[in-house]
C-alpha positions, 0 to 999 in steps of 0.5 A: 445557510441552506444554500451553503449546506446544499453546496457542501452536500453537492461537493462532498456527499452528493457524488457518493449518494448519486453514483454507485461507482463512487460508492464502490470506489469509496468502499474499496479505498477505505478497506485498503486504508484499513488493511494496507496502511498498518502493514506500511507501519511495520515496513517502516519500523523494520527499515524495509520501506523500499521493499513495498515499492519493490514488491509493487513492481514485482507483481506486474509480470504475474498480472501480465501473464494473467492478462495474456491468458484471460484478458482483464479477468481480475481473479486471473491477474490477482493470482498471477500477481500474488505468485509473481510477488512471492516468487520475486521476494523468494528469489531475491532472498536466495540471491542475497544468501548465495552471493555477496549482494545484500537483500536490498540490492538483489530486490532492486535488481529483481523488481527492475527486471520484473517491471521491464518484463511486465510492461513488455508482455502487456504492451505486446498483448494489449493496447496502450489503454490496458497498460495504463489501466494496469499500471495506474488503476482506476478507483472509479472503475471498480466493479462488484468482483473487484470490490469483493476482492478488495474487501476479502483481502482487507478482512483476512489481512486485518484478522491475520494482523490481529492474530499475529500482532504480538509475534510481529511486534516481537519479530520487529523489535526483538527477533532474538527473544522471539527465536528463543521463545518460539523454538527451532521450528520457527527458525528465528522468526523466518515464518513470521517474516514470510507471513508478513511478506505474503500479507504485503503482496496480497494487499498490493495485488488487491490495490492494483485495480484501484490504484494500479501496480505503480500507485498501490504502494503509495497508500501503504507507505505515505500514511505510515511514514507520516504517522511516525512523525506524529506518534511514538507508540505503535498502536497510535501509529497504526490508527493514525496511518489508517486514518490518514489513508482514509482521508486521502482516499475520500479527498482523492476520490472527490477531487478526481470526480470534480476535477476530472483527474486520474483517481489513483494518482489523485489519491496518492497526491492527497496522501502526499499533501498530508505527509508534507503537512506532517513534515511541517507541523507534527511533533517530529516535524520541522517547526516543532524541532525549530521551536525546541532548539535553545535560543542564544541570549545576547 
């Protein structure tokens, strides 16, 4: 029995107890799970799931400019990423209002351009290793400033989400009522929309060091989509999404440590496994739906 417990300790607890970089990665991943996954729930409810993917690519030019000006300086890349993400979202909105293009089409065009520009800038200025680090991140390489950034963004996001919860729910499910209740100054929920988009962008920027600009959206969207298969109520979906993101983060870090695989893709892969399990056995999944179907007799 003691040998079994020792083996479990070495596999699960040992890496975090022994190495400071594993503890930093664990804290960063768990804080992202708490702040980013609930935003993913609201994105799915608003039928804006692809917006998170678009914005995760849109931050890349700003990150690239920060990298060109200050090297691998986290504050510079973070500020550049936030500015680029908000700018791309604003430009896409202007294009959709000024032309016949829908906002999703303009966002798709803008994020593809942003991705191309960002990769080109980083490739010209830095090495292949720099490009891979920015695109795919390294949770096991999170330093103290990076951890402070993630913790700060997560704290502010959770506080703002709690303060704006009622308004976000109304803007999601009944924007007409919100516009009537809030008056003209709120421009029919426009302010709520912009604050929400800002929260999405800053969480994606906070996640780019640990998961990379291409992977950060995975911890936001996969647990959120999976949570919808388990619950109908919003509160339960928010808690489930954060719990799944946390489990995926811990499992991904342990697998990355023991199997020597890239930490960001491994974490997102674990979130994908939880999603596949949800597709099979959750109340909204395949097996329960099959069992609910009426069976013909005779």
